[in-house]
Every structure is written in C-alpha cells, then in structure tokens.
Backbone as a printed PyTorch tensor [residue, N CA C, xyz], in Angstrom:
tensor([[[-23.4460,   7.9160, -31.7040],
         [-24.3220,   6.9810, -31.0240],
         [-25.6060,   6.7790, -31.8390]],

        [[-25.9920,   5.5310, -32.0030],
         [-27.1990,   5.2280, -32.7720],
         [-28.4480,   5.5570, -31.9640]],

        [[-29.4600,   6.0480, -32.6850],
         [-30.7550,   6.2410, -32.0340],
         [-31.3810,   4.8770, -31.8270]],

        [[-31.8930,   4.6560, -30.6230],
         [-32.5570,   3.3880, -30.3430],
         [-33.5720,   3.5700, -29.2370]],

        [[-34.5570,   2.6980, -29.2400],
         [-35.5840,   2.6870, -28.1990],
         [-35.8930,   1.2540, -27.8230]],

        [[-35.9790,   1.0030, -26.5420],
         [-36.3510,  -0.3340, -26.1020],
         [-37.8590,  -0.5070, -26.2060]],

        [[-38.2590,  -1.7390, -26.3220],
         [-39.6760,  -2.0700, -26.3880],
         [-40.3990,  -1.5750, -25.1270]],

        [[-39.7730,  -1.7500, -23.9740],
         [-40.3910,  -1.3230, -22.7220],
         [-40.5880,   0.1950, -22.6940]],

        [[-39.6160,   0.9450, -23.2110],
         [-39.7380,   2.3990, -23.2670],
         [-40.8530,   2.8080, -24.2290]],

        [[-40.9370,   2.1400, -25.3680],
         [-41.9870,   2.4600, -26.3400],
         [-43.3820,   2.1680, -25.8050]],

        [[-43.5030,   1.1820, -24.9460],
         [-44.8230,   0.9230, -24.3520],
         [-45.2890,   2.1060, -23.5160]],

        [[-44.3550,   2.7770, -22.8500],
         [-44.6990,   3.9450, -22.0320],
         [-44.7970,   5.2260, -22.8620]],

        [[-44.0480,   5.2750, -23.9640],
         [-43.9740,   6.4920, -24.7860],
         [-44.0920,   6.1510, -26.2710]],

        [[-45.2410,   5.6400, -26.7110],
         [-45.3780,   5.2390, -28.1230],
         [-45.2150,   6.3960, -29.1040]],

        [[-45.4110,   7.6110, -28.6530],
         [-45.2630,   8.7680, -29.5390],
         [-43.8230,   8.9260, -30.0330]],

        [[-42.8530,   8.3600, -29.3340],
         [-41.4510,   8.4720, -29.7420],
         [-41.1350,   7.6530, -30.9910]],

        [[-42.0150,   6.7440, -31.3530],
         [-41.7970,   5.9380, -32.5480],
         [-41.7260,   6.8120, -33.8040]],

        [[-42.4190,   7.9410, -33.7880],
         [-42.4220,   8.8080, -34.9660],
         [-41.0590,   9.4480, -35.2310]],

        [[-40.1190,   9.3260, -34.3180],
         [-38.7610,   9.8380, -34.5260],
         [-37.9450,   8.9680, -35.4770]],

        [[-38.4710,   7.7940, -35.7830],
         [-37.7470,   6.8240, -36.5960],
         [-38.4230,   6.6320, -37.9370]],

        [[-37.6210,   6.3720, -38.9480],
         [-38.1330,   6.0320, -40.2630],
         [-37.9530,   4.5320, -40.4720]],

        [[-36.7130,   4.0910, -40.6020],
         [-36.3910,   2.6800, -40.8070],
         [-35.5640,   2.2050, -39.6180]],

        [[-35.8070,   0.9760, -39.1930],
         [-35.1170,   0.4310, -38.0270],
         [-34.6950,  -1.0130, -38.2540]],

        [[-33.7490,  -1.4550, -37.4480],
         [-33.4110,  -2.8620, -37.3080],
         [-33.9280,  -3.2870, -35.9410]],

        [[-34.2030,  -4.5730, -35.7960],
         [-34.7380,  -5.0950, -34.5350],
         [-33.6630,  -5.9510, -33.8680]],

        [[-33.3030,  -5.5870, -32.6470],
         [-32.3030,  -6.3070, -31.8700],
         [-32.9940,  -7.1210, -30.7820]],

        [[-32.6500,  -8.3960, -30.6850],
         [-33.1310,  -9.2570, -29.6060],
         [-31.9680,  -9.4780, -28.6480]],

        [[-32.0430,  -8.8760, -27.4760],
         [-30.9800,  -9.0640, -26.5020],
         [-31.0500, -10.4590, -25.8840]],

        [[-32.2150, -11.0950, -25.9560],
         [-32.3480, -12.4690, -25.4830],
         [-31.3870, -13.3800, -26.2570]],

        [[-31.3000, -13.1950, -27.5630],
         [-30.4540, -14.0220, -28.4250],
         [-29.1350, -13.3500, -28.7680]],

        [[-29.0450, -12.0440, -28.5070],
         [-27.8290, -11.3140, -28.8730],
         [-27.6460, -11.2350, -30.3680]],

        [[-28.7840, -11.1070, -31.0780],
         [-28.7460, -11.0730, -32.5450],
         [-29.8510, -10.1610, -33.0910]],

        [[-29.6770,  -9.8400, -34.3850],
         [-30.6440,  -9.0440, -35.1370],
         [-31.7020,  -9.9420, -35.7540]],

        [[-32.8990,  -9.3930, -35.9230],
         [-33.9220, -10.0910, -36.6930],
         [-33.5450, -10.0020, -38.1680]],

        [[-33.7640, -11.0860, -38.8860],
         [-33.5330, -11.1010, -40.3340],
         [-34.7310, -10.4460, -41.0570]],

        [[-34.6010, -10.1900, -42.3540],
         [-35.7350,  -9.6590, -43.1210],
         [-36.9610, -10.5700, -42.9920]],

        [[-38.1150,  -9.9650, -43.0130],
         [-39.4050, -10.6690, -42.9060],
         [-39.5130, -11.5010, -41.6300]],

        [[-38.7690, -11.1200, -40.6120],
         [-38.7950, -11.8110, -39.3110],
         [-38.5090, -13.3000, -39.4620]],

        [[-37.5770, -13.6240, -40.3630],
         [-37.2800, -15.0290, -40.6460],
         [-35.9810, -15.4680, -39.9760]],

        [[-35.9780, -15.4350, -38.6650],
         [-34.8210, -15.8870, -37.9090],
         [-33.9340, -14.7450, -37.4590]],

        [[-32.7430, -15.1170, -37.0010],
         [-31.8080, -14.1650, -36.4040],
         [-30.4570, -14.2480, -37.1000]],

        [[-29.6930, -13.1560, -36.9680],
         [-28.3340, -13.1180, -37.4950],
         [-27.4730, -12.2560, -36.5800]],

        [[-26.2190, -12.6350, -36.3890],
         [-25.3200, -11.7760, -35.6260],
         [-24.7480, -10.6360, -36.4790]],

        [[-24.9630, -10.6850, -37.7980],
         [-24.3820,  -9.7140, -38.7240],
         [-25.3570,  -8.5890, -39.0570]],

        [[-24.9520,  -7.3750, -38.7750],
         [-25.7920,  -6.2100, -39.0770],
         [-26.1570,  -6.1590, -40.5550]],

        [[-25.2080,  -6.5350, -41.4200],
         [-25.4460,  -6.4770, -42.8680],
         [-26.5560,  -7.4240, -43.3110]],

        [[-26.8010,  -8.4760, -42.5500],
         [-27.8350,  -9.4580, -42.8930],
         [-29.1560,  -9.1790, -42.1740]],

        [[-29.1640,  -8.1740, -41.3190],
         [-30.3730,  -7.8500, -40.5600],
         [-31.4300,  -7.2160, -41.4600]],

        [[-32.6690,  -7.4560, -41.1090],
         [-33.7560,  -6.8150, -41.8380],
         [-33.8480,  -5.3460, -41.4860]],

        [[-34.2810,  -4.5500, -42.4380],
         [-34.5540,  -3.1300, -42.2010],
         [-36.0500,  -2.9530, -42.3890]],

        [[-36.6990,  -2.4820, -41.3460],
         [-38.1520,  -2.4080, -41.2900],
         [-38.6240,  -0.9670, -41.1730]],

        [[-39.7900,  -0.6910, -41.7110],
         [-40.4880,   0.5450, -41.4000],
         [-40.7090,   0.5420, -39.8870]],

        [[-40.5180,   1.6530, -39.2220],
         [-40.6030,   1.6990, -37.7550],
         [-41.9500,   1.2040, -37.2350]],

        [[-43.0370,   1.5780, -37.8930],
         [-44.3640,   1.1570, -37.4240],
         [-44.6050,  -0.3350, -37.6710]],

        [[-44.0650,  -0.8520, -38.7680],
         [-44.1540,  -2.2820, -39.0310],
         [-43.3590,  -3.0510, -37.9710]],

        [[-42.1680,  -2.5790, -37.6650],
         [-41.3450,  -3.2370, -36.6420],
         [-42.0780,  -3.2440, -35.3050]],

        [[-42.6640,  -2.1170, -34.9430],
         [-43.3840,  -2.0410, -33.6710],
         [-44.5560,  -3.0200, -33.6520]],

        [[-45.2790,  -3.1250, -34.7540],
         [-46.3920,  -4.0790, -34.8280],
         [-45.8970,  -5.5160, -34.6410]],

        [[-44.6880,  -5.8020, -35.1180],
         [-44.1260,  -7.1480, -35.0040],
         [-43.6410,  -7.4730, -33.5920]],

        [[-43.2160,  -6.4650, -32.8200],
         [-42.5880,  -6.7540, -31.5200],
         [-43.3890,  -6.3270, -30.2990]],

        [[-44.4230,  -5.5260, -30.4770],
         [-45.0860,  -4.9730, -29.2900],
         [-45.7200,  -6.0410, -28.3980]],

        [[-46.0050,  -7.2000, -28.9320],
         [-46.6040,  -8.2800, -28.1440],
         [-45.5620,  -9.1040, -27.3720]],

        [[-44.2760,  -8.9510, -27.7080],
         [-43.2290,  -9.7660, -27.0890],
         [-43.0950,  -9.4490, -25.5990]],

        [[-42.7670, -10.4580, -24.8390],
         [-42.5680, -10.2770, -23.4060],
         [-41.2570,  -9.5720, -23.1010]],

        [[-41.1340,  -9.0410, -21.8760],
         [-39.9250,  -8.2950, -21.5000],
         [-38.6570,  -9.1490, -21.4840]],

        [[-38.8100, -10.4630, -21.3820],
         [-37.6370, -11.3430, -21.3700],
         [-36.8970, -11.3230, -22.7120]],

        [[-37.5570, -10.8860, -23.7720],
         [-36.9240, -10.8060, -25.0960],
         [-35.9590,  -9.6290, -25.1860]],

        [[-36.2210,  -8.5800, -24.3810],
         [-35.3760,  -7.3860, -24.3490],
         [-35.1360,  -6.8430, -25.7650]],

        [[-36.2360,  -6.5320, -26.4290],
         [-36.2260,  -6.0440, -27.8180],
         [-35.8710,  -4.5450, -27.8390]],

        [[-35.0370,  -4.1850, -28.8130],
         [-34.6850,  -2.7810, -29.0350],
         [-34.8150,  -2.4890, -30.5260]],

        [[-35.4190,  -1.3540, -30.8450],
         [-35.4620,  -0.8710, -32.2260],
         [-34.3050,   0.1170, -32.3910]],

        [[-33.4880,  -0.1200, -33.4120],
         [-32.2910,   0.6840, -33.6540],
         [-32.4020,   1.3370, -35.0190]],

        [[-32.1850,   2.6360, -35.0740],
         [-32.2690,   3.3630, -36.3410],
         [-31.3580,   2.7280, -37.3740]],

        [[-31.8980,   2.5570, -38.5740],
         [-31.1120,   1.9400, -39.6770],
         [-30.5500,   3.0110, -40.5780]]])
C-alpha cells in the first residue's frame, strides 16, 4: 500500500508531511495526477510530476476541499 495523505488530513496534522520525501499530487476532482511544474493533469502515473513534499504542500494547501487533493509517496 502506498503512503498517502489527504490535504484535509494535512491541514489538521501538518507535522506528518515530514514522513515524505518526494510525492505525486492526485486530484480526485479530475481523477488525474498533476503534471510536472503543475502544468495540467494526466491519467498516467509515468507522466505525473514528482515534487518535493514541502513544495507540493505549498502548491496545494490553498485548494478547496472540493478538489480532494492527496499527496502520494513517489
């Protein structure tokens, strides 16, 4: 099972972010991965961006709950 944390969980427990090194960003709203440099979405894991965990969090922490963002260990 892959390590993952939802955006909503990280808002309550930001200290858990330190458990991750590199992550992919999943948007359940679109059912796709974020591409590198946050330049769109892809359904293919191989085309997904791999982000530093803290960089990924900085990119998604402002998103609303309707996006249903999850950070998944890469």
